[in-house]
VMD Tcl script that builds the backbone (N, CA, C; Angstrom):
set m [mol new atoms 234]
animate dup $m
set s [atomselect $m all]
$s set {name element resname resid chain x y z} {
  {N N UNK 1 A 54.823 -65.568 -73.531}
  {CA C UNK 1 A 55.226 -64.640 -72.510}
  {C C UNK 1 A 56.648 -64.127 -72.774}
  {N N UNK 2 A 57.527 -65.012 -73.223}
  {CA C UNK 2 A 58.895 -64.590 -73.524}
  {C C UNK 2 A 58.900 -63.581 -74.665}
  {N N UNK 3 A 58.039 -63.796 -75.652}
  {CA C UNK 3 A 57.980 -62.868 -76.776}
  {C C UNK 3 A 57.516 -61.487 -76.305}
  {N N UNK 4 A 56.606 -61.461 -75.367}
  {CA C UNK 4 A 56.122 -60.189 -74.839}
  {C C UNK 4 A 57.268 -59.414 -74.182}
  {N N UNK 5 A 58.027 -60.084 -73.324}
  {CA C UNK 5 A 59.148 -59.427 -72.652}
  {C C UNK 5 A 60.235 -59.022 -73.656}
  {N N UNK 6 A 60.452 -59.861 -74.639}
  {CA C UNK 6 A 61.441 -59.526 -75.670}
  {C C UNK 6 A 60.969 -58.316 -76.463}
  {N N UNK 7 A 59.701 -58.247 -76.775}
  {CA C UNK 7 A 59.150 -57.113 -77.517}
  {C C UNK 7 A 59.234 -55.833 -76.692}
  {N N UNK 8 A 58.882 -55.918 -75.415}
  {CA C UNK 8 A 58.942 -54.744 -74.550}
  {C C UNK 8 A 60.389 -54.271 -74.416}
  {N N UNK 9 A 61.302 -55.181 -74.265}
  {CA C UNK 9 A 62.716 -54.826 -74.151}
  {C C UNK 9 A 63.200 -54.152 -75.439}
  {N N UNK 10 A 62.813 -54.703 -76.566}
  {CA C UNK 10 A 63.209 -54.140 -77.847}
  {C C UNK 10 A 62.648 -52.728 -78.024}
  {N N UNK 11 A 61.407 -52.523 -77.644}
  {CA C UNK 11 A 60.791 -51.204 -77.742}
  {C C UNK 11 A 61.504 -50.211 -76.825}
  {N N UNK 12 A 61.856 -50.653 -75.631}
  {CA C UNK 12 A 62.553 -49.762 -74.693}
  {C C UNK 12 A 63.934 -49.373 -75.220}
  {N N UNK 13 A 64.630 -50.311 -75.824}
  {CA C UNK 13 A 65.947 -50.023 -76.390}
  {C C UNK 13 A 65.824 -49.036 -77.539}
  {N N UNK 14 A 64.836 -49.259 -78.399}
  {CA C UNK 14 A 64.631 -48.342 -79.527}
  {C C UNK 14 A 64.258 -46.943 -79.038}
  {N N UNK 15 A 63.442 -46.868 -78.014}
  {CA C UNK 15 A 63.060 -45.572 -77.463}
  {C C UNK 15 A 64.269 -44.870 -76.858}
  {N N UNK 16 A 65.107 -45.611 -76.168}
  {CA C UNK 16 A 66.302 -45.021 -75.561}
  {C C UNK 16 A 67.259 -44.513 -76.633}
  {N N UNK 17 A 67.425 -45.254 -77.694}
  {CA C UNK 17 A 68.301 -44.815 -78.779}
  {C C UNK 17 A 67.732 -43.590 -79.472}
  {N N UNK 18 A 66.441 -43.560 -79.644}
  {CA C UNK 18 A 65.798 -42.411 -80.273}
  {C C UNK 18 A 65.935 -41.166 -79.441}
  {N N UNK 19 A 65.797 -41.273 -78.144}
  {CA C UNK 19 A 65.927 -40.111 -77.267}
  {C C UNK 19 A 67.351 -39.603 -77.230}
  {N N UNK 20 A 68.313 -40.479 -77.222}
  {CA C UNK 20 A 69.700 -40.034 -77.166}
  {C C UNK 20 A 70.114 -39.379 -78.476}
  {N N UNK 21 A 69.522 -39.779 -79.581}
  {CA C UNK 21 A 69.858 -39.168 -80.860}
  {C C UNK 21 A 69.384 -37.719 -80.908}
  {N N UNK 22 A 68.300 -37.396 -80.233}
  {CA C UNK 22 A 67.789 -36.035 -80.231}
  {C C UNK 22 A 68.690 -35.104 -79.430}
  {N N UNK 23 A 69.421 -35.612 -78.464}
  {CA C UNK 23 A 70.263 -34.788 -77.617}
  {C C UNK 23 A 71.642 -34.534 -78.209}
  {N N UNK 24 A 71.969 -35.188 -79.308}
  {CA C UNK 24 A 73.288 -34.977 -79.886}
  {C C UNK 24 A 73.330 -33.625 -80.588}
  {N N UNK 25 A 74.483 -32.943 -80.560}
  {CA C UNK 25 A 74.576 -31.633 -81.188}
  {C C UNK 25 A 74.376 -31.730 -82.691}
  {N N UNK 26 A 73.836 -30.700 -83.253}
  {CA C UNK 26 A 73.593 -30.651 -84.689}
  {C C UNK 26 A 74.925 -30.507 -85.418}
  {N N UNK 27 A 75.193 -31.395 -86.350}
  {CA C UNK 27 A 76.477 -31.391 -87.051}
  {C C UNK 27 A 76.665 -30.093 -87.826}
  {N N UNK 28 A 75.613 -29.619 -88.491}
  {CA C UNK 28 A 75.740 -28.406 -89.287}
  {C C UNK 28 A 76.103 -27.210 -88.414}
  {N N UNK 29 A 75.532 -27.128 -87.235}
  {CA C UNK 29 A 75.829 -26.025 -86.324}
  {C C UNK 29 A 77.275 -26.097 -85.860}
  {N N UNK 30 A 77.724 -27.291 -85.506}
  {CA C UNK 30 A 79.122 -27.437 -85.070}
  {C C UNK 30 A 80.076 -27.110 -86.206}
  {N N UNK 31 A 79.765 -27.556 -87.413}
  {CA C UNK 31 A 80.629 -27.297 -88.560}
  {C C UNK 31 A 80.677 -25.807 -88.871}
  {N N UNK 32 A 79.544 -25.128 -88.788}
  {CA C UNK 32 A 79.510 -23.690 -89.042}
  {C C UNK 32 A 80.300 -22.932 -87.986}
  {N N UNK 33 A 80.163 -23.340 -86.725}
  {CA C UNK 33 A 80.905 -22.688 -85.645}
  {C C UNK 33 A 82.403 -22.874 -85.837}
  {N N UNK 34 A 82.805 -24.084 -86.169}
  {CA C UNK 34 A 84.227 -24.341 -86.385}
  {C C UNK 34 A 84.750 -23.556 -87.580}
  {N N UNK 35 A 83.957 -23.479 -88.635}
  {CA C UNK 35 A 84.349 -22.719 -89.818}
  {C C UNK 35 A 84.516 -21.232 -89.459}
  {N N UNK 36 A 83.575 -20.681 -88.689}
  {CA C UNK 36 A 83.669 -19.284 -88.273}
  {C C UNK 36 A 84.899 -19.054 -87.400}
  {N N UNK 37 A 85.156 -19.970 -86.470}
  {CA C UNK 37 A 86.311 -19.832 -85.587}
  {C C UNK 37 A 87.619 -19.868 -86.384}
  {N N UNK 38 A 87.723 -20.796 -87.321}
  {CA C UNK 38 A 88.940 -20.887 -88.128}
  {C C UNK 38 A 89.127 -19.640 -88.986}
  {N N UNK 39 A 88.032 -19.080 -89.477}
  {CA C UNK 39 A 88.101 -17.841 -90.244}
  {C C UNK 39 A 88.647 -16.715 -89.373}
  {N N UNK 40 A 88.126 -16.601 -88.148}
  {CA C UNK 40 A 88.599 -15.568 -87.224}
  {C C UNK 40 A 90.060 -15.797 -86.839}
  {N N UNK 41 A 90.411 -17.041 -86.635}
  {CA C UNK 41 A 91.795 -17.369 -86.272}
  {C C UNK 41 A 92.745 -16.997 -87.414}
  {N N UNK 42 A 92.350 -17.265 -88.640}
  {CA C UNK 42 A 93.180 -16.888 -89.788}
  {C C UNK 42 A 93.343 -15.375 -89.876}
  {N N UNK 43 A 92.258 -14.641 -89.638}
  {CA C UNK 43 A 92.346 -13.178 -89.646}
  {C C UNK 43 A 93.313 -12.695 -88.569}
  {N N UNK 44 A 93.282 -13.318 -87.413}
  {CA C UNK 44 A 94.162 -12.925 -86.309}
  {C C UNK 44 A 95.622 -13.179 -86.651}
  {N N UNK 45 A 95.912 -14.325 -87.271}
  {CA C UNK 45 A 97.293 -14.623 -87.640}
  {C C UNK 45 A 97.811 -13.651 -88.691}
  {N N UNK 46 A 96.977 -13.325 -89.650}
  {CA C UNK 46 A 97.394 -12.381 -90.687}
  {C C UNK 46 A 97.618 -10.998 -90.090}
  {N N UNK 47 A 96.743 -10.595 -89.181}
  {CA C UNK 47 A 96.829 -9.262 -88.580}
  {C C UNK 47 A 98.059 -9.086 -87.690}
  {N N UNK 48 A 98.551 -10.164 -87.124}
  {CA C UNK 48 A 99.688 -10.067 -86.208}
  {C C UNK 48 A 100.971 -10.633 -86.815}
  {N N UNK 49 A 100.973 -10.829 -88.100}
  {CA C UNK 49 A 102.120 -11.454 -88.765}
  {C C UNK 49 A 103.411 -10.679 -88.663}
  {N N UNK 50 A 103.339 -9.363 -88.496}
  {CA C UNK 50 A 104.567 -8.555 -88.447}
  {C C UNK 50 A 105.008 -8.231 -87.024}
  {N N UNK 51 A 104.284 -8.699 -86.028}
  {CA C UNK 51 A 104.671 -8.430 -84.634}
  {C C UNK 51 A 105.876 -9.288 -84.273}
  {N N UNK 52 A 106.848 -8.666 -83.603}
  {CA C UNK 52 A 108.084 -9.386 -83.282}
  {C C UNK 52 A 108.053 -10.052 -81.907}
  {N N UNK 53 A 107.223 -9.574 -80.995}
  {CA C UNK 53 A 107.130 -10.157 -79.656}
  {C C UNK 53 A 106.047 -11.241 -79.655}
  {N N UNK 54 A 106.439 -12.515 -79.493}
  {CA C UNK 54 A 105.456 -13.597 -79.552}
  {C C UNK 54 A 104.361 -13.495 -78.481}
  {N N UNK 55 A 104.714 -13.012 -77.305}
  {CA C UNK 55 A 103.726 -12.878 -76.233}
  {C C UNK 55 A 102.657 -11.856 -76.577}
  {N N UNK 56 A 103.094 -10.702 -77.083}
  {CA C UNK 56 A 102.145 -9.669 -77.485}
  {C C UNK 56 A 101.300 -10.121 -78.669}
  {N N UNK 57 A 101.925 -10.840 -79.592}
  {CA C UNK 57 A 101.203 -11.331 -80.764}
  {C C UNK 57 A 100.101 -12.303 -80.341}
  {N N UNK 58 A 100.412 -13.200 -79.425}
  {CA C UNK 58 A 99.413 -14.175 -78.968}
  {C C UNK 58 A 98.253 -13.487 -78.258}
  {N N UNK 59 A 98.570 -12.505 -77.411}
  {CA C UNK 59 A 97.510 -11.765 -76.723}
  {C C UNK 59 A 96.616 -11.042 -77.727}
  {N N UNK 60 A 97.242 -10.400 -78.708}
  {CA C UNK 60 A 96.466 -9.665 -79.718}
  {C C UNK 60 A 95.637 -10.629 -80.564}
  {N N UNK 61 A 96.181 -11.810 -80.878}
  {CA C UNK 61 A 95.430 -12.801 -81.649}
  {C C UNK 61 A 94.167 -13.225 -80.910}
  {N N UNK 62 A 94.290 -13.426 -79.609}
  {CA C UNK 62 A 93.121 -13.809 -78.814}
  {C C UNK 62 A 92.068 -12.710 -78.832}
  {N N UNK 63 A 92.514 -11.453 -78.734}
  {CA C UNK 63 A 91.580 -10.334 -78.787}
  {C C UNK 63 A 90.876 -10.267 -80.144}
  {N N UNK 64 A 91.644 -10.456 -81.197}
  {CA C UNK 64 A 91.078 -10.389 -82.548}
  {C C UNK 64 A 90.063 -11.513 -82.758}
  {N N UNK 65 A 90.393 -12.714 -82.313}
  {CA C UNK 65 A 89.467 -13.842 -82.461}
  {C C UNK 65 A 88.174 -13.562 -81.692}
  {N N UNK 66 A 88.303 -13.060 -80.460}
  {CA C UNK 66 A 87.112 -12.748 -79.667}
  {C C UNK 66 A 86.250 -11.685 -80.350}
  {N N UNK 67 A 86.877 -10.622 -80.840}
  {CA C UNK 67 A 86.144 -9.559 -81.515}
  {C C UNK 67 A 85.465 -10.078 -82.784}
  {N N UNK 68 A 86.168 -10.879 -83.523}
  {CA C UNK 68 A 85.634 -11.441 -84.760}
  {C C UNK 68 A 84.435 -12.348 -84.479}
  {N N UNK 69 A 84.555 -13.196 -83.466}
  {CA C UNK 69 A 83.451 -14.106 -83.134}
  {C C UNK 69 A 82.235 -13.316 -82.632}
  {N N UNK 70 A 82.465 -12.253 -81.863}
  {CA C UNK 70 A 81.357 -11.394 -81.428}
  {C C UNK 70 A 80.675 -10.767 -82.644}
  {N N UNK 71 A 81.500 -10.329 -83.599}
  {CA C UNK 71 A 80.968 -9.717 -84.812}
  {C C UNK 71 A 80.115 -10.723 -85.608}
  {N N UNK 72 A 80.468 -11.981 -85.543}
  {CA C UNK 72 A 79.704 -13.020 -86.238}
  {C C UNK 72 A 78.458 -13.453 -85.458}
  {N N UNK 73 A 78.288 -12.900 -84.240}
  {CA C UNK 73 A 77.072 -13.161 -83.473}
  {C C UNK 73 A 77.206 -14.159 -82.346}
  {N N UNK 74 A 78.419 -14.553 -82.007}
  {CA C UNK 74 A 78.637 -15.509 -80.934}
  {C C UNK 74 A 78.786 -14.771 -79.605}
  {N N UNK 75 A 78.401 -15.425 -78.530}
  {CA C UNK 75 A 78.550 -14.871 -77.190}
  {C C UNK 75 A 79.872 -15.365 -76.629}
  {N N UNK 76 A 80.775 -14.440 -76.345}
  {CA C UNK 76 A 82.109 -14.788 -75.861}
  {C C UNK 76 A 82.160 -14.568 -74.361}
  {N N UNK 77 A 82.529 -15.602 -73.626}
  {CA C UNK 77 A 82.684 -15.508 -72.164}
  {C C UNK 77 A 84.148 -15.258 -71.855}
  {N N UNK 78 A 84.441 -14.067 -71.373}
  {CA C UNK 78 A 85.830 -13.719 -71.043}
  {C C UNK 78 A 86.235 -14.265 -69.720}
}
mol reanalyze $m
mol bondsrecalc $m
mol representation Tube
mol addrep $m
């Protein structure tokens, strides 16, 4: 009887671990998104490199990153 309960418990634990693994984000998708974001961020820094007002430069960088990410197919929530 103890073996039965131990077996059922073990099966339940394995099932729970298996289900939680399916809900984790896909590493490749996260890596691709981060790579795209860093690419857009680099473009924004290069594009605003000659601006002398830091506030205006930061605002423009955010706009450039948003436009770039939209161009890459991401949905940007403003």
